[in-house]
N, CA and C of each residue as an Amber inpcrd file, in Angstrom:
protein
   621
  -0.6170000 -85.7770000 -59.5810000  -0.8110000 -87.2090000 -59.8490000
   0.2020000 -88.0120000 -59.0320000  -0.2630000 -89.1010000 -58.4280000
   0.6200000 -89.9030000 -57.5770000   1.6740000 -90.5950000 -58.4120000
   2.8680000 -90.6740000 -57.8640000   3.9450000 -91.3670000 -58.5500000
   3.7090000 -92.8700000 -58.4940000   4.1530000 -93.5770000 -59.5140000
   4.0450000 -95.0230000 -59.5030000   4.7140000 -95.6110000 -58.2670000
   4.1880000 -96.7170000 -57.7800000   4.7180000 -97.3010000 -56.5540000
   6.0660000 -97.9600000 -56.7830000   6.2640000 -98.5490000 -57.9670000
   7.5080000 -99.3010000 -58.1390000   7.7960000 -99.6400000 -59.5900000
   9.0520000 -99.9130000 -59.8280000   9.4940000-100.6790000 -60.9960000
  10.0130000-101.9910000 -60.4410000   9.4350000-103.0950000 -60.8890000
   9.9250000-104.4180000 -60.4830000  10.6350000-105.0250000 -61.6870000
  11.9200000-105.3380000 -61.5110000  12.7580000-105.8170000 -62.6110000
  13.2240000-107.2410000 -62.3490000  12.9530000-108.1250000 -63.3070000
  13.4470000-109.5010000 -63.2580000  14.6410000-109.5820000 -64.2000000
  15.8070000-109.8660000 -63.6540000  17.0470000-109.7680000 -64.4170000
  17.8770000-111.0300000 -64.2260000  18.5640000-111.4450000 -65.2830000
  19.4070000-112.6330000 -65.1790000  19.8280000-113.1120000 -66.5530000
  20.2580000-114.3410000 -66.6060000  20.7100000-114.9510000 -67.8630000
  19.5300000-115.6490000 -68.5370000  19.7530000-116.1490000 -69.7350000
  18.7720000-117.0170000 -70.3760000  18.5300000-118.2420000 -69.4940000
  17.3490000-118.8120000 -69.5860000  16.9810000-120.0230000 -68.8380000
  16.9930000-119.8150000 -67.3300000  16.8170000-118.5680000 -66.8900000
  16.7450000-118.3060000 -65.4440000  15.3150000-118.0570000 -64.9760000
  14.3700000-118.0010000 -65.9030000  12.9650000-117.8350000 -65.5320000
  12.4730000-116.4060000 -65.5210000  13.1520000-115.5090000 -66.2440000
  12.7730000-114.0850000 -66.2210000  11.3450000-113.8670000 -66.7270000
  11.0600000-114.3920000 -67.9250000   9.7330000-114.1750000 -68.4970000
   8.6760000-114.9140000 -67.6940000   9.0090000-116.0780000 -67.1710000
   8.0470000-116.8210000 -66.3460000   7.6630000-116.0210000 -65.1090000
   8.6570000-115.4060000 -64.4560000   8.3640000-114.5760000 -63.2870000
   7.5440000-113.3520000 -63.6730000   7.8800000-112.7590000 -64.8280000
   7.1080000-111.6050000 -65.2970000   5.6510000-112.0000000 -65.5390000
   5.4320000-113.1260000 -66.2120000   4.0760000-113.5820000 -66.4920000
   3.3150000-113.9140000 -65.2140000   4.0010000-114.5010000 -64.2540000
   3.3650000-114.8100000 -62.9720000   2.9280000-113.5380000 -62.2610000
   3.7920000-112.5210000 -62.2890000   3.4580000-111.2500000 -61.6500000
   2.2640000-110.5850000 -62.3490000   2.2670000-110.6220000 -63.6840000
   1.1410000-110.0630000 -64.4360000  -0.1550000-110.7750000 -64.0640000
  -0.1290000-112.1000000 -64.0520000  -1.3300000-112.8810000 -63.7420000
  -1.8100000-112.6120000 -62.3190000  -0.8760000-112.5250000 -61.3690000
  -1.2480000-112.2860000 -59.9740000  -1.8980000-110.9200000 -59.8070000
  -1.3090000-109.9010000 -60.4230000  -1.8580000-108.5520000 -60.2920000
  -3.2270000-108.4350000 -60.9660000  -3.4020000-109.1130000 -62.0830000
  -4.7100000-109.0870000 -62.7520000  -5.7590000-109.8450000 -61.9430000
  -5.3880000-111.0440000 -61.5100000  -6.3740000-111.9360000 -60.9010000
  -6.7420000-111.5160000 -59.4900000  -5.7340000-111.1420000 -58.7050000
  -5.9990000-110.8410000 -57.2950000  -5.9610000-109.3470000 -56.9710000
  -5.2640000-108.5770000 -57.8080000  -5.2060000-107.1400000 -57.5640000
  -6.1480000-106.3400000 -58.4410000  -6.8310000-107.0300000 -59.3780000
  -7.7590000-106.3720000 -60.2980000  -7.1040000-105.2080000 -61.0420000
  -5.8410000-105.3860000 -61.4080000  -5.0960000-104.3320000 -62.0920000
  -5.2760000-104.4450000 -63.6060000  -5.3610000-103.3060000 -64.2480000
  -5.3640000-103.2440000 -65.7100000  -3.9140000-103.1100000 -66.1590000
  -3.4670000-104.0500000 -66.9740000  -2.0480000-104.1350000 -67.3290000
  -1.8870000-104.1310000 -68.8390000  -1.0090000-103.2580000 -69.3380000
  -0.6490000-103.2380000 -70.7550000   0.7470000-103.8460000 -70.8920000
   0.8810000-104.7940000 -71.8130000   2.1250000-105.5330000 -71.9700000
   2.7660000-105.1740000 -73.3200000   4.0710000-104.8840000 -73.2950000
   4.8090000-104.5150000 -74.4960000   6.0760000-105.3590000 -74.6160000
   6.5470000-105.5050000 -75.8450000   7.8300000-106.1520000 -76.0680000
   8.4760000-105.5350000 -77.3050000   9.8140000-105.5490000 -77.3940000
  10.4730000-105.0220000 -78.5940000  10.2200000-105.9260000 -79.7890000
   9.9940000-105.3170000 -80.9270000   9.7250000-106.0840000 -82.1410000
  10.9150000-106.9660000 -82.5230000  12.0880000-106.6310000 -82.0050000
  13.2970000-107.4200000 -82.2630000  13.1400000-108.8610000 -81.8160000
  12.4020000-109.0670000 -80.7320000  12.2320000-110.4080000 -80.1880000
  11.1790000-111.1630000 -80.9900000  11.6290000-112.0950000 -81.8240000
  10.7240000-112.8390000 -82.6970000  10.4970000-114.2750000 -82.2410000
  11.1280000-114.6810000 -81.1480000  11.0700000-116.0940000 -80.7620000
   9.6760000-116.5390000 -80.3410000   8.9200000-115.6450000 -79.7150000
   7.5900000-116.0120000 -79.2320000   6.5000000-115.7450000 -80.2500000
   6.8840000-115.2340000 -81.4220000   5.8960000-114.8560000 -82.4170000
   5.4210000-113.4310000 -82.2010000   4.6060000-112.9570000 -83.1090000
   4.1220000-111.5790000 -83.0320000   3.0810000-111.4320000 -81.9280000
   3.1200000-110.2780000 -81.2700000   2.0850000-109.8910000 -80.3020000
   1.9090000-110.8980000 -79.1770000   3.0310000-111.4250000 -78.7070000
   2.9580000-112.4400000 -77.6550000   4.2830000-112.5100000 -76.9100000
   4.2180000-112.7160000 -75.6000000   5.4060000-113.0890000 -74.8420000
   5.1600000-114.4830000 -74.2700000   6.2060000-115.2860000 -74.2170000
   6.0370000-116.6840000 -73.8490000   7.2430000-117.1610000 -73.0550000
   6.9930000-117.9150000 -72.0060000   8.0780000-118.4820000 -71.2070000
   8.4980000-119.8220000 -71.7810000   9.6220000-120.3470000 -71.2910000
  10.0820000-121.6570000 -71.7400000   9.1080000-122.7700000 -71.3660000
   8.3170000-122.5510000 -70.3160000   7.3400000-123.5520000 -69.8880000
   6.0710000-123.5110000 -70.7360000   5.9470000-122.4650000 -71.5690000
   4.7840000-122.3650000 -72.4320000   3.7310000-121.3860000 -71.9660000
   3.9120000-120.7810000 -70.7830000   2.9920000-119.7300000 -70.3510000
   3.1260000-118.5490000 -71.3070000   2.0250000-117.8520000 -71.5680000
   2.1100000-116.7400000 -72.4990000   1.0640000-115.6800000 -72.1950000
   1.2600000-114.5240000 -72.8170000   0.3330000-113.4110000 -72.6620000
   0.4140000-112.5710000 -73.9310000  -0.6760000-111.9200000 -74.2670000
  -0.6830000-111.0130000 -75.4090000   0.1790000-109.7980000 -75.1140000
   0.8520000-109.2850000 -76.1290000   1.7290000-108.1270000 -75.9630000
   1.6900000-107.2710000 -77.2160000   1.9170000-105.9850000 -77.0230000
   2.0250000-105.0610000 -78.1500000   3.4860000-105.0050000 -78.5880000
   3.7370000-105.1950000 -79.8730000   5.0930000-105.1060000 -80.4110000
   5.4380000-103.6460000 -80.7050000   6.5900000-103.1850000 -80.2010000
   7.0150000-101.8100000 -80.4440000   8.4530000-101.7950000 -80.9390000
   8.8270000-100.7100000 -81.5820000  10.1730000-100.5770000 -82.1240000
  11.2070000-100.5450000 -81.0010000  12.2870000-101.2990000 -81.1810000
  13.3480000-101.2960000 -80.1740000  14.0980000 -99.9690000 -80.1660000
  14.2150000 -99.3420000 -81.3140000  14.9710000 -98.0930000 -81.4170000
  14.1080000 -96.8550000 -81.2040000  12.7810000 -97.0100000 -81.3030000
  11.8650000 -95.8850000 -81.0600000  10.7390000 -96.3340000 -80.1420000
  11.0840000 -96.7490000 -78.9140000  10.0590000 -97.3060000 -78.0240000
   9.0050000 -96.3020000 -77.5640000   9.2320000 -95.0000000 -77.8170000
   8.2380000 -94.0050000 -77.4060000   6.9170000 -94.1780000 -78.1410000
   6.8930000 -95.0020000 -79.2040000   5.6280000 -95.2510000 -79.8930000
   4.6380000 -95.9720000 -78.9900000   5.1110000 -96.5100000 -77.8830000
   4.2010000 -97.1920000 -76.9740000   3.1930000 -96.2320000 -76.3430000
   3.5310000 -94.9500000 -76.2720000   2.6080000 -93.9900000 -75.6540000
   1.3200000 -93.8640000 -76.4620000   1.4290000 -93.8160000 -77.7960000
   0.2350000 -93.7290000 -78.6310000  -0.6120000 -94.9890000 -78.4890000
   0.0540000 -96.1490000 -78.4200000  -0.6690000 -97.4100000 -78.2500000
  -1.3740000 -97.4360000 -76.9010000  -0.6790000 -96.9800000 -75.8670000
  -1.2650000 -96.9640000 -74.5250000  -2.4720000 -96.0300000 -74.4780000
  -2.3510000 -94.8490000 -75.0680000  -3.4820000 -93.9080000 -75.0690000
  -4.6840000 -94.5110000 -75.7860000  -4.4330000 -95.2120000 -76.8990000
  -5.5270000 -95.8420000 -77.6370000  -6.1900000 -96.9420000 -76.8130000
  -5.3880000 -97.7240000 -76.1090000  -5.9350000 -98.8030000 -75.2850000
  -6.7630000 -98.2200000 -74.1320000  -6.2730000 -97.1510000 -73.5420000
  -7.0090000 -96.5280000 -72.4390000  -8.3060000 -95.8950000 -72.9450000
  -8.2670000 -95.2850000 -74.1210000  -9.4760000 -94.6930000 -74.6910000
 -10.5200000 -95.7670000 -74.9850000 -10.0490000 -96.8950000 -75.5310000
 -10.9680000 -97.9890000 -75.8540000 -11.5770000 -98.5960000 -74.5950000
 -10.7610000 -98.6790000 -73.5340000 -11.2430000 -99.2600000 -72.2780000
 -12.0780000 -98.2730000 -71.4690000 -11.9250000 -96.9920000 -71.7640000
 -12.6450000 -95.9710000 -71.0150000 -12.1090000 -95.7630000 -69.6210000
 -10.8610000 -96.1820000 -69.4060000 -10.2480000 -96.0220000 -68.0900000
  -8.7250000 -96.0760000 -68.2240000  -8.0660000 -95.7080000 -67.1750000
  -6.6140000 -95.6800000 -67.1610000  -6.0650000 -97.0600000 -66.8010000
  -4.9990000 -97.4560000 -67.4730000  -4.2720000 -98.6620000 -67.0680000
  -3.4150000 -98.3190000 -65.8530000  -3.1230000 -99.3120000 -65.0550000
  -2.3910000 -99.0680000 -63.8090000  -0.9680000 -99.6040000 -63.8400000
  -0.7370000-100.6370000 -64.6500000   0.5720000-101.2880000 -64.6970000
   1.0000000-101.4510000 -66.1490000   2.2660000-101.1520000 -66.4240000
   2.8450000-101.3390000 -67.7520000   3.9610000-102.3670000 -67.6300000
   3.9240000-103.3990000 -68.4640000   4.9190000-104.4770000 -68.4100000
   5.7090000-104.5360000 -69.7100000   7.0050000-104.7880000 -69.5730000
   7.9000000-104.9210000 -70.7270000   8.7040000-106.2080000 -70.5980000
   8.7850000-106.9800000 -71.6770000   9.6500000-108.1550000 -71.7070000
  10.8610000-107.8710000 -72.5970000  11.9650000-108.5600000 -72.3440000
  13.1860000-108.4940000 -73.1740000  13.7130000-107.0600000 -73.3330000
  13.8370000-106.3560000 -72.2100000  14.2320000-104.9450000 -72.2730000
  15.6810000-104.7510000 -72.7160000  16.4720000-105.8290000 -72.7540000
  17.8530000-105.6890000 -73.2320000  17.9030000-105.2680000 -74.6970000
  16.8230000-105.5190000 -75.4440000  16.8090000-105.1610000 -76.8610000
  16.5590000-103.6720000 -77.1080000  16.1990000-102.9290000 -76.0560000
  16.0740000-101.4800000 -76.1830000  17.4550000-100.8710000 -75.9360000
  18.1100000-100.3080000 -76.9660000  19.4530000 -99.7470000 -76.7730000
  19.4490000 -98.6220000 -75.7320000  20.6020000 -98.3970000 -75.1550000
  20.7150000 -97.3420000 -74.1470000  20.3710000 -95.9740000 -74.7320000
  20.6400000 -95.7600000 -76.0210000  20.3680000 -94.4660000 -76.6370000
  18.9660000 -94.3710000 -77.2380000  18.0980000 -95.3340000 -76.9360000
  16.7340000 -95.3200000 -77.4730000  15.7900000 -94.4580000 -76.6470000
  16.2530000 -94.0260000 -75.4680000  15.3950000 -93.2520000 -74.5790000
  14.5140000 -94.1080000 -73.6900000  14.7540000 -95.4230000 -73.6660000
  13.8710000 -96.3110000 -72.9080000  13.9170000 -96.0200000 -71.4060000
  15.0940000 -95.7090000 -70.8920000  15.2100000 -95.3740000 -69.4650000
  14.2830000 -94.2090000 -69.1190000  14.3140000 -93.1550000 -69.9370000
  13.4700000 -91.9900000 -69.6830000  11.9870000 -92.3140000 -69.8370000
  11.6610000 -93.2420000 -70.7410000  10.2680000 -93.6640000 -70.8980000
   9.7640000 -94.3210000 -69.6180000  10.5590000 -95.2330000 -69.0710000
  10.1680000 -95.9010000 -67.8310000  10.0510000 -94.8880000 -66.6890000
  11.0000000 -93.9770000 -66.6000000  10.9360000 -92.9500000 -65.5630000
   9.6930000 -92.0840000 -65.7300000   9.3630000 -91.7370000 -66.9820000
   8.1590000 -90.9470000 -67.2580000   6.9030000 -91.6990000 -66.7930000
   6.8410000 -92.9920000 -67.0790000   5.6930000 -93.7830000 -66.6440000
   5.5600000 -93.7700000 -65.1260000   6.6780000 -93.9570000 -64.4240000
   6.6450000 -93.9200000 -62.9610000   6.2190000 -92.5520000 -62.4500000
   6.7640000 -91.5060000 -63.0480000   6.4480000 -90.1450000 -62.6240000
   4.9770000 -89.7960000 -62.8540000   4.3420000 -90.4980000 -63.7890000
   2.9490000 -90.2180000 -64.1120000   1.9990000 -91.2740000 -63.5430000
   2.4470000 -91.9670000 -62.5240000   1.5410000 -92.7910000 -61.7370000
   1.3900000 -94.2340000 -62.1430000   2.1510000 -94.6940000 -63.1220000
   2.0770000 -96.0950000 -63.5220000   3.0860000 -96.9220000 -62.7340000
   2.7030000 -98.1380000 -62.3720000   3.6680000 -99.1130000 -61.9000000
   4.2290000 -99.8300000 -63.1280000   5.4700000-100.2780000 -63.0390000
   6.1320000-100.8850000 -64.1920000   6.7350000-102.2300000 -63.8020000
   6.5370000-103.2260000 -64.6600000   7.1950000-104.5270000 -64.5520000
   8.0910000-104.6860000 -65.7670000   9.2550000-105.3130000 -65.5900000
  10.1650000-105.5010000 -66.7210000  11.0340000-106.7210000 -66.4910000
  11.4700000-107.3270000 -67.5950000  12.4260000-108.4370000 -67.5090000
  13.4550000-108.2890000 -68.6130000  14.6860000-108.7360000 -68.3450000
  15.7090000-108.6270000 -69.3670000  16.9950000-109.3340000 -69.0030000
  17.7810000-109.6130000 -70.0290000  19.1110000-110.1870000 -69.8500000
  20.0570000-109.1580000 -69.2470000  20.9200000-109.6090000 -68.3600000
  21.9230000-108.7170000 -67.7750000  23.1010000-108.5260000 -68.7200000
  23.5620000-109.6300000 -69.3430000  24.7570000-109.5970000 -70.1830000
  24.4490000-110.0850000 -71.5940000  25.2100000-109.5470000 -72.5630000
  25.1100000-110.0450000 -73.9270000  26.0760000-111.2160000 -74.1130000
  26.2170000-111.7090000 -75.3480000  27.0470000-112.8870000 -75.5920000
  28.5330000-112.6090000 -75.3490000  28.9100000-111.3370000 -75.2440000
  30.2970000-110.9820000 -74.9310000  30.5510000-110.9200000 -73.4280000
  29.4990000-111.1140000 -72.6300000  29.6360000-110.9710000 -71.1880000
  29.6710000-109.5220000 -70.7600000  29.1000000-108.6270000 -71.5690000
  29.0720000-107.1930000 -71.2870000  27.6340000-106.7430000 -71.0430000
  27.4460000-105.6340000 -70.3000000  26.0880000-105.1560000 -70.0190000
  25.2760000-104.9870000 -71.3030000  24.0110000-105.3750000 -71.2300000
  23.1960000-105.5020000 -72.4340000  22.0500000-104.4870000 -72.4300000
  22.1170000-103.5460000 -73.3830000  21.0130000-102.6300000 -73.6110000
  20.5960000-101.8450000 -72.3900000  19.2810000-101.7040000 -72.2160000
  18.7330000-100.8760000 -71.1350000  18.5950000-101.6110000 -69.8030000
  18.8170000-102.9250000 -69.8000000  18.6010000-103.6770000 -68.5680000
  19.4060000-103.1350000 -67.3850000  20.7340000-102.9560000 -67.5020000
  21.4960000-102.4870000 -66.3340000  21.0370000-101.1200000 -65.8270000
  20.6410000-100.2150000 -66.7280000  20.1910000 -98.8930000 -66.3010000
  18.9240000 -98.9770000 -65.4610000  18.0600000 -99.9270000 -65.7660000
  16.8080000-100.0360000 -65.0250000  17.0160000-100.4950000 -63.5890000
  18.1550000-101.1280000 -63.3030000  18.4070000-101.5400000 -61.9190000
  18.4550000-100.3270000 -60.9920000  18.8350000 -99.1740000 -61.5220000
  18.8900000 -97.9550000 -60.7070000  17.4870000 -97.5420000 -60.2770000
  16.5250000 -97.6640000 -61.1960000  15.1490000 -97.3050000 -60.8690000
  14.4610000 -98.3710000 -60.0250000  14.8430000 -99.6280000 -60.2400000
  14.1820000-100.7230000 -59.5140000  14.5840000-100.7700000 -58.0470000
  15.7960000-100.3400000 -57.7460000  16.3190000-100.3460000 -56.3700000
  16.1690000-101.7430000 -55.7640000  15.4510000-101.8620000 -54.6340000
  15.3810000-103.1600000 -53.9570000  14.3340000-104.0870000 -54.5800000
  13.7010000-103.6540000 -55.6530000  12.7420000-104.5150000 -56.3460000
  13.3540000-105.1120000 -57.6120000  14.6640000-105.2260000 -57.6230000
  15.3810000-105.8880000 -58.7150000  15.6400000-107.3360000 -58.2930000
  15.0180000-108.2750000 -58.9740000  15.1630000-109.6940000 -58.6210000
  16.1400000-110.3570000 -59.5820000  17.3090000-110.7310000 -59.0560000
  18.3010000-111.4440000 -59.8620000  17.9670000-112.9230000 -59.8480000
  17.8390000-113.5030000 -61.0440000  17.4740000-114.9010000 -61.1900000
  18.6700000-115.7130000 -61.6840000  18.7200000-116.9670000 -61.2950000
  19.8950000-117.7980000 -61.5300000  19.6640000-118.8250000 -62.6280000
  20.6180000-118.9050000 -63.5410000  20.6730000-119.9920000 -64.5210000
  21.8580000-120.8850000 -64.1690000  21.9060000-122.0710000 -64.7710000
  22.9500000-123.0280000 -64.4170000  23.6960000-123.4990000 -65.6550000
  24.9990000-123.5920000 -65.5100000  25.8950000-123.9040000 -66.6160000
  25.5880000-125.2750000 -67.2170000  25.5070000-125.3240000 -68.5300000
  25.2430000-126.5820000 -69.2150000  26.4310000-127.5270000 -69.1720000
  27.6050000-127.0190000 -68.8070000  28.8130000-127.8450000 -68.7460000
  29.0470000-128.4630000 -67.3720000  28.7660000-127.6840000 -66.3140000
  29.1340000-128.1780000 -64.9760000  28.0560000-127.9930000 -63.9190000
  26.9950000-127.2560000 -64.2370000  25.9260000-127.0620000 -63.2650000
  26.1530000-125.9270000 -62.2900000  27.2530000-125.1810000 -62.4480000
  27.5070000-124.0400000 -61.5730000  26.6270000-122.8590000 -61.9840000
  26.5750000-121.8580000 -61.1290000  25.8310000-120.6380000 -61.4490000
  26.3610000-120.0760000 -62.7690000  25.4420000-119.7100000 -63.6680000
  25.8450000-119.3250000 -65.0260000  25.3050000-117.9450000 -65.3810000
  26.1020000-116.9000000 -65.2250000  25.6140000-115.5550000 -65.5400000
  25.6800000-115.1800000 -67.0140000  26.4220000-115.9700000 -67.8450000
  26.6950000-115.5440000 -69.2140000  25.9630000-116.4010000 -70.2540000
  25.4290000-115.7600000 -71.3180000  24.8610000-116.5120000 -72.4390000
  25.9490000-116.8290000 -73.4620000  26.2370000-118.1080000 -73.6290000
  27.2450000-118.5400000 -74.5960000  26.6040000-118.6910000 -75.9640000
  27.0580000-117.9130000 -76.9420000  26.5340000-118.0360000 -78.3030000
  27.3290000-119.0970000 -79.0470000  26.6150000-120.0190000 -79.6700000
  27.2340000-121.1100000 -80.4290000  26.7860000-121.0120000 -81.8910000
  27.7550000-120.9200000 -82.8080000  27.4640000-120.8700000 -84.2350000
  28.1820000-122.0350000 -84.9150000  27.4210000-122.8820000 -85.5920000
  27.9940000-124.0620000 -86.2560000  28.8470000-124.8900000 -85.3050000
  28.3810000-125.0100000 -84.0860000  29.0420000-125.8380000 -83.0900000
  30.2280000-125.2030000 -82.4020000  30.5490000-123.9470000 -82.7180000
  31.7090000-123.2750000 -82.1410000  31.2860000-121.9680000 -81.4570000
  32.0240000-121.5620000 -80.4130000  31.7170000-120.2860000 -79.7560000
  31.8660000-119.1190000 -80.7280000  30.8990000-118.2060000 -80.7130000
  30.9510000-117.0480000 -81.6010000  32.0660000-116.1050000 -81.1590000
  32.7830000-115.4970000 -82.1000000  33.8630000-114.5760000 -81.7330000
  33.3370000-113.2330000 -81.2480000  34.2100000-112.5140000 -80.5690000
  33.8770000-111.2330000 -79.9560000  33.3080000-110.2420000 -80.9590000
  33.8100000-110.2410000 -82.1960000  33.4050000-109.2320000 -83.1730000
  32.1110000-109.5880000 -83.9120000  31.4020000-110.6110000 -83.4570000
  30.0910000-110.9160000 -84.0330000  29.1010000-109.8180000 -83.6580000
  28.0070000-109.6760000 -84.4090000  26.9890000-108.6790000 -84.0560000
  26.4680000-108.9040000 -82.6450000  26.1870000-107.8200000 -81.9460000
  25.7100000-107.9670000 -80.5690000  24.3830000-108.7080000 -80.5070000
  23.4790000-108.3890000 -81.4190000  22.1410000-108.9690000 -81.3770000
  21.9820000-110.0360000 -82.4500000  21.6630000-111.2250000 -82.0070000
  21.3220000-112.3360000 -82.8860000  20.2610000-113.1460000 -82.1490000
  19.0130000-112.9660000 -82.5540000  17.9130000-113.6160000 -81.8550000
  17.9720000-115.1170000 -82.0960000  17.8710000-115.8820000 -81.0270000
  17.9310000-117.3310000 -81.1450000  17.5380000-118.0070000 -79.8490000
  17.3050000-119.2920000 -79.9140000  16.9110000-120.0640000 -78.7450000
  18.0130000-120.9930000 -78.2960000  17.6230000-122.1760000 -77.8230000
  18.5880000-123.1260000 -77.2750000  19.5550000-123.6520000 -78.3320000
  19.1780000-123.5240000 -79.6070000  20.0830000-123.9830000 -80.6580000
  21.2390000-122.9930000 -80.8690000  21.1020000-121.7740000 -80.3460000
  22.1030000-120.7260000 -80.5560000  22.7930000-120.3030000 -79.2680000
  22.1270000-120.4480000 -78.1450000  22.6700000-119.9810000 -76.8660000
  22.5320000-121.0500000 -75.7950000  23.4550000-121.0190000 -74.8460000
  23.3290000-121.8380000 -73.6570000  23.9860000-121.1090000 -72.4890000
  23.4540000-121.2760000 -71.2790000  24.0410000-120.5980000 -70.1200000
  25.3810000-121.2110000 -69.7390000  26.3460000-120.3580000 -69.4070000
  27.6740000-120.8170000 -69.0210000  28.1680000-120.0630000 -67.7760000
  28.9740000-120.7530000 -66.9930000  29.6440000-120.1460000 -65.8500000
  30.9050000-119.4220000 -66.3270000  31.5750000-118.7380000 -65.4190000
  32.7900000-117.9960000 -65.7620000  33.8490000-118.9360000 -66.3500000
  34.0000000-120.1220000 -65.7600000  35.0440000-121.0530000 -66.1950000
  34.7990000-121.5730000 -67.6080000  33.5490000-121.8260000 -67.9650000
  33.2440000-122.4590000 -69.2480000  32.7420000-121.4740000 -70.3080000
  32.7260000-120.1930000 -69.9880000  32.3520000-119.1760000 -70.9600000
  33.5420000-118.9270000 -71.8800000  33.3290000-119.0760000 -73.2010000
  34.4080000-118.9700000 -74.1780000  34.0850000-117.8490000 -75.1610000
  35.0500000-116.9480000 -75.3510000  34.8260000-115.8150000 -76.2530000
  36.0880000-115.5570000 -77.0770000  36.2300000-116.2120000 -78.2220000
  37.4190000-116.0020000 -79.0570000  37.5360000-114.5410000 -79.5030000
  38.7570000-114.0250000 -79.4390000  38.9990000-112.6670000 -79.9020000
  38.6640000-111.5850000 -78.9030000  38.4060000-111.9740000 -77.6620000
  38.0910000-110.9720000 -76.6530000  39.3060000-110.0790000 -76.4190000
  39.1280000-108.7380000 -76.4420000  40.2710000-107.8350000 -76.2320000
  40.8970000-108.0470000 -74.8540000  42.2170000-107.9090000 -74.7910000
  42.8990000-108.0040000 -73.5080000  42.5780000-106.7980000 -72.6580000
  42.4040000-107.0080000 -71.3490000  42.0730000-105.9020000 -70.4440000
  43.2980000-105.3090000 -69.7750000  44.4300000-105.9730000 -69.9240000
  45.6420000-105.4720000 -69.2680000  45.8610000-106.0250000 -67.8780000
  44.9500000-106.9210000 -67.4320000  45.1110000-107.5110000 -66.0970000
  45.7040000-108.9110000 -66.2030000
């Protein structure tokens, strides 16, 4: 069986257009490439509602919700969809891949899909609210190689390039020891540059 042609990864901060680019790629491949595409997202992501991925501009697509900690359940869903369609799907898309923990096996799932002839699209945050690598997103850059598209967000304070998601709770920056995952929108997060990113209680690095 031919190996998948690529993993295309859209990576960046919040408000950088990751999901919009993913949706555009899905639409282009369906409309002009006549590709059959199965779309998945972690059940952890509740902002777009159930069984849906949605960009900030309002573009959306149907998606299958799967467990963030047991993403291998997507294989049974994919087999059922292929059986119902009477044909093989060609492209598998994932949104919000940062919610799949590194120990969930998601990296191996994506590699398995590529090894078995599927092309893969994915989007995810690069950093969590602590400014540290988030979930499975950084690992996928290894598989994406030159098809990793870094997208730019802009700081709400100064307009500079903003790689970090600033978590705000009750009007104040969330401390370092807060839970890593807290699903929220613009009322909870805003993009910040290095200068304006604030993280109370961040451990000293010794530098």
